[in-house]
C-alpha positions, 0 to 999 in steps of 0.5 A: 461346381457347388457353392453356398448361397450368400446373398439374394435380392428377390426384386433384382433376382441377383446376388452372390454365392460363396465358393467352397474356398470362401471366394464370393462370386456375384450372379445376375438375374440371367443366371438366376433365371437360367436355373428355374428357381423362384426363391433363394435363401442364404445358406442353401447349397447350390450348383453353379456353372461358371465361364471364365476364370479369375477376375473374368469368372461369371456365373451363368447358372444357379440352381439348387444342389440335389443329392 
């Protein structure tokens, strides 16, 4: 699934993304670390993996979207 980086805190390695429908979805350090990234800037397109749905949705991976 694709999304756009919305917030990122380098100290905690957590933040949030915006889904293409505008829904914000938070991610934790484990999801950030799983993607192998070192830095994330707001506005970057990212690829995410999510488990669950609705209020139970949880981001398990955040990585850069490549074409």
